[in-house]
C-alpha positions as CSV (number, residue, x, y, z in Angstrom):
1,M,59.1,-94.0,-78.1
2,E,62.4,-92.4,-78.7
3,I,63.1,-89.2,-76.7
4,E,63.8,-87.3,-80.0
5,K,60.2,-88.0,-81.2
6,E,58.7,-87.3,-77.7
7,I,60.1,-83.8,-77.5
8,K,60.3,-83.2,-81.3
9,L,64.0,-82.6,-81.4
10,P,65.8,-83.9,-84.5
11,K,69.2,-84.5,-82.8
12,F,71.0,-84.0,-79.6
13,K,74.5,-82.4,-79.3
14,N,75.9,-85.6,-77.8
15,Q,74.8,-88.7,-75.8
16,Y,75.3,-86.9,-72.4
17,Q,72.8,-84.2,-73.4
18,K,70.4,-86.9,-74.6
19,I,70.6,-88.9,-71.3
20,L,69.9,-85.7,-69.3
21,A,66.8,-85.0,-71.4
22,N,65.8,-88.7,-71.3
23,I,66.1,-89.1,-67.5
24,T,64.3,-85.8,-66.9
25,F,61.5,-86.5,-69.4
26,T,61.0,-90.1,-68.1
27,S,61.0,-88.9,-64.4
28,N,58.3,-86.4,-65.2
29,W,56.4,-89.0,-67.1
30,I,56.4,-91.4,-64.1
31,V,55.5,-88.6,-61.7
32,S,52.6,-87.5,-63.8
33,K,51.3,-91.1,-63.9
34,Y,51.7,-91.4,-60.1
35,C,49.9,-88.1,-59.5
36,L,47.0,-89.0,-61.8
37,N,46.5,-92.2,-59.8
38,L,46.7,-90.4,-56.5
39,K,44.4,-87.5,-57.5
40,P,41.1,-89.2,-56.5
41,Y,42.5,-89.5,-52.9
42,K,43.4,-85.8,-52.7
43,I,46.9,-86.6,-51.7
44,S,50.2,-85.5,-53.3
45,L,53.1,-87.7,-54.2
46,Q,55.1,-86.1,-51.4
47,Q,52.4,-86.8,-48.9
48,Y,52.2,-90.4,-50.0
49,N,56.0,-90.6,-49.5
50,I,55.7,-89.3,-46.0
51,L,52.9,-91.8,-45.2
52,R,55.0,-94.7,-46.5
53,I,58.0,-93.6,-44.4
54,L,55.8,-93.5,-41.4
55,R,54.3,-96.9,-42.1
56,A,57.8,-98.3,-42.2
57,Q,58.5,-96.8,-38.8
58,Y,55.1,-98.0,-37.4
59,P,54.4,-98.3,-34.5
60,K,57.3,-96.0,-33.6
61,P,57.0,-92.3,-34.5
62,A,59.5,-90.5,-36.7
63,T,61.1,-87.1,-36.3
64,V,60.7,-84.5,-39.0
65,N,64.4,-84.8,-39.5
66,L,64.1,-88.5,-40.2
67,L,61.4,-87.8,-42.7
68,I,63.5,-85.2,-44.5
69,G,66.4,-87.7,-44.6
70,R,64.3,-90.4,-46.2
71,M,62.1,-88.4,-48.6
72,L,62.5,-89.0,-52.3
73,D,62.0,-85.3,-53.1
74,K,64.6,-83.5,-51.0
75,S,63.2,-80.1,-51.9
76,S,59.8,-80.8,-50.2
77,N,58.9,-79.0,-47.0
78,A,58.3,-81.9,-44.6
79,S,56.8,-79.8,-41.8
80,R,54.2,-78.4,-44.2
81,L,53.4,-81.8,-45.6
82,V,53.0,-83.3,-42.1
83,E,50.6,-80.4,-41.2
84,K,48.5,-81.2,-44.2
85,L,48.4,-84.8,-43.3
86,R,47.6,-84.0,-39.7
87,L,44.6,-81.9,-40.8
88,K,43.4,-84.9,-42.8
89,K,43.8,-87.0,-39.6
90,L,46.3,-89.3,-41.3
91,V,49.1,-88.5,-38.9
92,E,49.5,-87.3,-35.4
93,R,52.2,-84.9,-34.1
94,A,53.6,-84.5,-30.6
95,V,56.5,-82.7,-29.0
96,S,59.2,-85.3,-28.1
97,A,59.4,-86.0,-24.4
98,D,63.2,-86.4,-24.7
99,D,63.9,-83.2,-26.7
100,R,61.3,-80.4,-26.6
101,R,62.8,-79.0,-29.8
102,S,62.0,-82.2,-31.7
103,V,58.5,-83.2,-33.0
104,N,57.5,-86.8,-33.3
105,V,55.1,-87.8,-36.1
106,A,53.2,-91.1,-36.2
107,I,50.8,-92.5,-38.7
108,T,47.2,-93.0,-37.6
109,Q,45.0,-96.0,-38.3
110,K,43.2,-93.9,-40.9
111,G,46.6,-93.3,-42.5
112,L,47.4,-97.0,-42.5
113,D,44.0,-97.8,-44.0
114,L,44.5,-95.2,-46.8
115,L,47.9,-96.6,-47.6
116,I,46.2,-100.0,-48.5
117,D,44.3,-98.1,-51.3
118,L,47.3,-96.0,-52.2
119,D,49.4,-99.1,-52.7
120,K,47.0,-100.0,-55.5
121,C,47.9,-96.7,-57.2
122,E,51.6,-97.8,-57.1
123,D,50.6,-101.2,-58.6
124,K,49.0,-99.2,-61.5
125,C,52.2,-97.3,-62.0
126,I,54.3,-100.5,-61.9
127,K,52.1,-101.9,-64.7
128,E,53.5,-99.0,-66.9
129,L,56.9,-100.4,-66.4
130,K,56.1,-104.0,-67.4
131,N,57.5,-103.5,-70.9
132,L,60.9,-104.0,-69.2
133,S,61.9,-107.4,-68.0
134,I,63.1,-108.0,-64.5
135,K,66.6,-108.3,-65.8
136,E,66.3,-105.0,-67.6
137,I,64.8,-103.4,-64.4
138,E,67.8,-104.7,-62.4
139,Q,70.2,-103.4,-65.0
140,L,68.5,-100.0,-65.1
141,N,68.5,-99.8,-61.3
142,A,72.2,-100.6,-61.2
143,L,73.0,-98.0,-63.9
144,L,71.1,-95.3,-62.0
145,D,72.8,-96.2,-58.8
146,K,76.2,-96.1,-60.5
147,L,75.3,-92.7,-62.1
148,R,74.7,-91.2,-58.6
149,N,78.0,-92.4,-57.2
């Protein structure tokens, strides 16, 4: 559906204003779909992002600074997210032997097992994008990358 109909706005001032609204609206639409699929697991999108970063590092731990650098949502508080995941026994935290100011975070087996189920949530979200061809997805990715440059 066209963005004008979605937000009930008859006309945008220009195409730049329209793209800003369209990207913001679409981003929120995707995030809400993701969150809905993650809700039964009592895990946030940001916590899922941390777990995925840690799985990519596995079996090596990651520092909180590494997590911050790789997170999709740069405004998230990585330390707070790690603590919530630790309380759920999905990650372990330990002071670095090399640098006592640094904290290493590692995913647990419970966290790895949960990610198998959470990956199915991502598959559900990907199905929402199937109305675009692979060529269109590649083009959209290229345009979004170009926009950030």
